[in-house]
C-alpha positions in Angstrom: -95.2 -119.4 -25.0 -92.6 -120.9 -27.3 -90.1 -121.2 -24.4 -92.6 -123.3 -22.4 -93.4 -125.6 -25.3 -89.6 -126.1 -25.9 -89.1 -126.9 -22.2 -92.0 -129.4 -22.2 -90.6 -131.1 -25.4 -87.1 -131.3 -23.9 -88.5 -132.8 -20.6 -90.6 -135.4 -22.5 -87.6 -136.3 -24.6 -85.4 -136.9 -21.6 -88.1 -139.0 -19.8 -88.5 -141.1 -23.0 -84.7 -141.5 -23.3 -84.6 -142.7 -19.6 -87.4 -145.2 -20.2 -85.8 -146.5 -23.3 -82.5 -147.1 -21.5 -84.3 -149.0 -18.7 -86.1 -151.1 -21.4 -82.8 -151.8 -23.1 -81.2 -152.8 -19.8 -84.0 -155.3 -19.1 -83.8 -156.6 -22.7 -80.1 -157.3 -22.4 -79.9 -158.6 -18.8 -83.5 -159.5 -17.9 -82.8 -158.3 -14.3 -85.7 -156.2 -13.0 -84.4 -156.6 -9.5 -81.3 -154.6 -10.1 -83.2 -152.0 -12.1 -85.5 -151.3 -9.1 -82.5 -151.2 -6.8 -80.7 -148.5 -8.8 -83.9 -146.6 -9.5 -84.9 -146.4 -5.8 -81.2 -145.5 -4.9 -81.2 -142.7 -7.5 -84.5 -141.4 -6.2 -83.2 -141.5 -2.6 -80.2 -139.4 -3.6 -82.3 -136.8 -5.4 -83.1 -134.6 -2.4 -79.3 -134.4 -1.6 -78.6 -133.6 -5.2 -81.2 -130.8 -5.1 -79.6 -129.5 -1.9 -76.2 -129.5 -3.4 -77.2 -127.8 -6.6 -79.8 -125.3 -5.4 -78.4 -124.2 -2.1 -74.7 -124.5 -2.5 -73.7 -124.2 -6.2 -76.4 -121.6 -7.0 -75.3 -119.5 -4.0 -71.7 -119.6 -5.2 -72.7 -118.6 -8.7 -74.9 -115.8 -7.4 -72.1 -114.6 -5.2 -69.7 -114.6 -8.2 -72.3 -112.8 -10.4 -72.8 -110.2 -7.7 -69.1 -109.6 -7.4 -68.9 -109.1 -11.2 -71.8 -106.7 -11.0 -70.2 -104.7 -8.2 -67.0 -104.5 -10.2 -68.9 -103.1 -13.2 -70.8 -100.6 -11.0 -67.5 -99.4 -9.5 -66.3 -98.8 -13.0 -69.4 -96.6 -13.6 -68.7 -94.8 -10.3 -65.1 -94.2 -11.3 -66.4 -92.5 -14.5 -68.6 -90.3 -12.4 -65.8 -89.2 -10.1 -63.4 -88.8 -13.0 -65.8 -86.6 -14.9 -67.7 -84.7 -12.2 -67.5 -86.1 -8.6 -64.0 -85.1 -7.7 -64.4 -81.6 -9.1 -67.6 -81.2 -7.1 -65.8 -82.2 -4.0 -63.2 -79.4 -4.7 -65.8 -76.8 -5.6 -68.2 -77.4 -2.8 -65.8 -78.0 0.1 -65.0 -74.2 0.6 -68.7 -73.6 1.2 -68.9 -76.0 4.1 -68.6 -73.9 7.2 -67.5 -76.7 9.5 -65.1 -78.3 7.0 -62.1 -78.0 9.3 -63.8 -80.3 11.8 -64.5 -83.1 9.3 -61.7 -82.9 6.7 -59.1 -84.6 8.8 -61.4 -87.6 9.1 -61.8 -87.7 5.3 -58.1 -87.3 4.5 -57.5 -90.9 3.3 -54.1 -92.4 3.9 -52.1 -95.1 2.2 -52.2 -97.3 5.3 -55.9 -97.1 5.9 -57.6 -100.3 6.9 -61.3 -101.2 6.4 -62.0 -100.1 10.0 -60.7 -96.6 9.1 -63.1 -96.3 6.2 -66.0 -97.5 8.5 -65.0 -94.9 11.0 -64.9 -92.2 8.4 -68.3 -93.2 6.9 -69.8 -93.1 10.4 -68.4 -89.7 10.9 -69.9 -88.5 7.6 -73.3 -90.0 8.5 -73.4 -88.2 11.9 -71.8 -84.9 10.9 -73.9 -81.8 10.3 -72.5 -80.3 7.0 -73.5 -76.6 7.5 -73.2 -74.9 4.1 -72.8 -71.2 3.8 -74.9 -69.8 0.9 -72.6 -66.8 0.7 -69.6 -69.0 -0.1 -71.3 -70.7 -3.1 -70.4 -69.6 -6.6 -73.8 -70.6 -7.9 -73.1 -69.5 -11.5 -70.0 -71.6 -11.8 -71.8 -74.5 -10.1 -74.7 -74.2 -12.6 -72.3 -74.3 -15.5 -70.5 -77.3 -14.2 -73.6 -79.3 -13.6 -75.1 -78.2 -17.0 -72.0 -79.4 -18.7 -72.3 -82.9 -17.2 -76.0 -83.3 -17.2 -75.9 -85.9 -20.0 -73.4 -87.9 -17.9 -75.7 -87.9 -14.9 -78.8 -88.8 -17.0 -76.8 -91.7 -18.6 -75.7 -93.0 -15.3 -79.3 -92.9 -13.9 -80.4 -94.9 -16.8 -78.0 -97.7 -16.1 -80.0 -100.6 -14.8 -77.0 -102.0 -12.9 -77.2 -99.1 -10.5 -80.4 -100.4 -9.0 -78.1 -102.6 -6.9 -76.3 -99.6 -5.6 -78.7 -97.5 -3.6 -76.2 -95.1 -2.1 -74.8 -94.0 -5.5 -78.3 -93.7 -7.0 -79.2 -91.4 -4.1 -76.1 -89.3 -4.9 -77.0 -89.0 -8.6 -80.6 -88.0 -7.8 -79.2 -85.3 -5.4 -76.8 -84.0 -8.1 -79.6 -84.0 -10.7 -82.0 -82.2 -8.4 -79.4 -79.5 -7.6 -78.8 -79.0 -11.3 -82.5 -78.6 -12.0 -82.9 -76.1 -9.2 -80.1 -74.0 -10.6 -81.3 -74.3 -14.2 -84.9 -73.3 -13.1 -83.7 -69.8 -12.1 -83.2 -67.3 -15.0 -80.7 -65.4 -12.8 -78.7 -66.5 -9.8 -77.8 -62.9 -8.8 -79.6 -61.0 -6.0 -81.6 -64.0 -4.8 -83.6 -63.6 -1.7 -81.9 -65.0 1.5 -84.5 -67.7 1.8 -83.9 -68.9 -1.7 -80.1 -69.0 -1.2 -80.6 -71.0 2.0 -82.8 -73.4 0.0 -80.0 -73.9 -2.5 -77.5 -74.3 0.3 -79.7 -77.1 1.7 -79.6 -78.8 -1.7 -75.8 -78.4 -1.8 -75.6 -79.9 1.7 -77.5 -83.0 0.6 -75.2 -83.4 -2.4 -72.0 -82.9 -0.3 -73.0 -85.4 2.3 -73.9 -88.1 -0.2 -70.8 -87.2 -2.3 -68.3 -87.5 0.7 -69.7 -90.9 1.7 -69.6 -92.3 -1.8 -66.1 -91.0 -2.4 -64.9 -92.9 0.7 -66.5 -96.1 -0.6 -65.0 -95.6 -4.0 -61.5 -95.0 -2.5 -61.9 -98.2 -0.4 -62.6 -100.2 -3.5 -59.6 -98.6 -5.4 -57.2 -99.3 -2.5 -58.2 -103.0 -2.5 -58.6 -103.7 -6.2 -56.7 -101.0 -8.1 -53.8 -99.7 -5.9 -52.2 -97.8 -8.9 -55.3 -95.7 -9.4 -55.7 -95.3 -5.6 -52.1 -93.9 -5.6 -52.9 -90.9 -7.7 -56.3 -90.3 -6.0 -54.3 -90.3 -2.7 -52.0 -87.6 -4.0 -54.5 -85.3 -5.8 -57.9 -85.5 -4.0 -59.2 -82.0 -3.0 -59.8 -82.9 0.7 -56.2 -82.3 1.7 -54.3 -79.1 2.1 -51.7 -79.4 -0.7 -52.9 -81.9 -3.4 -50.1 -82.6 -5.9 -49.6 -85.4 -8.5 -45.8 -85.2 -7.9 -44.5 -88.2 -6.1 -42.2 -87.1 -3.2 
């Protein structure tokens, strides 16, 4: 309410100031003819001014603000991969039965162009990531997710992530997998149907994780090539990851 009152007072003050200046102009020059000429001219220009300010300048400002927001979100995504995401990629990849069919398409290279990332993302979207329940170390996975639960909850609470639907879906998938594992007192001697259920949850996580990892690498290659360099050398989707520069 106070904001509306302040806005009305400011508007009235500006109108009064304009009227006072017109009165002063007439008192000094006694020339109503020119006053009306300039008044009508200013009113005629007003629609163009609205067009310039509302449709051009505001769009430029909105684009700049969105770029800043995306930059902040990518910093958050970088925290996720640094603390959990990259490790999950390494831990879950051996459980993907068909990994040898897809890993070559995910092995990012230093000379990748935007079209290479688009091709890889399309491959991930279309690929059937069949996960073998027998290759999952559920106890180790449970411990990993439990140790980073606070991180996932903190990221989900970040309001900026509402603009990044893909990453939010990944966080929900990771959070759900952690809850499924925590809900079971023991992960030994699970019925085959239950292990297949957990394998389905892992498949969901891995598919979202692989796609988001590609988007993150694309951002790093463009904006932070020095960070991209070590990601390129150490990511777990290659045969012999090593930080050593050769």
